[in-house]
Phi, psi and omega in degrees: 000133179273133180280120179289160178297150181271149181292159184289346184280000180292146173295149182298320181225142174275154176298155178302135183292137175278151176296140181295144178287328174234115182291163177303145180278151175268182178304324180296313181288328185272340188079157184301312182296316178297318179298315179296319178300313181296316179295317180295316179300316179297319179296316179299318182276353176073033178233156179296329185200144170257098187298326175308313182286317185287343172271308185297320185292354174291337171259083191304312183297316180293316181299312184286346171277321182285321188304313178296320179299310179298322179295321178295314180297322184283316191238339186234027181273183180276338178282141174301150182305321179299315179295317179303314182291323176300316179296311182299316180296323179293317177299313180300321179293310181297321183271002178055045179263092181299327179297310179300317182295317180298315180294310192276344168298316180292311182298318182302318181296329178279347182253018172093009177276122181284151178306323178295324178292319176304312181299321180293324178298317182286332181270351183307140006268009182268035182236159178235169174092002177274153175290159177300325178299309181292325175299316179297319180293313181296320176299317180292322176301309182300320180292317178300317181292327182277322188240353182070014175201178174232150179290164176300321180297313179296321180297316180295321178297316178294318181295342175289348182238339185239145174277179185302313181295323177292324177297315177300312181296320180304311181296319178295322179297314178299313181297319179299313183282336172293313178296318180295320177299317178298316180297311181298316181292319182291317180278354180052050180296128182294154177291154180268329183256148183287348184280000000 
């Protein structure tokens, strides 16, 4: 996979990486299948290691339960890829998850999110130029993260753009990436890309 150029809104330098609280697992900790999965995934993404996987896969049962769920939300859900990435980037931004942001800035560009939209997601709610659909989604993301629910008004606004299955998925997507941001930040999982 070719890494697309990064948007201009990125900080010039990332903070110095903290040592991980749980280091990456070896073949022994990951098991043969987990180790092969991690190595293959890293090769596909063009990085030496996907730290999310090499840390998480040390808890084999939890990792292999989570991976299909996360994969459905990321790639095989009812929401279009562009919408999925807008939601993930907003969660990562609000939760200050540099790992999520580093990964999903790249993924978003490959899934049809324009650089101007990326900048608007990070500047929300003080940004212009977003579609009414994305405005409704970003408002609902922020409300879910702040209050753990959405008001009737926000729900109706969101329901004007999403069908029932998409509404269900939307809430799960926000919750999944909120939990993942907490996990990544708490375990201080190292970044995958050198930038």
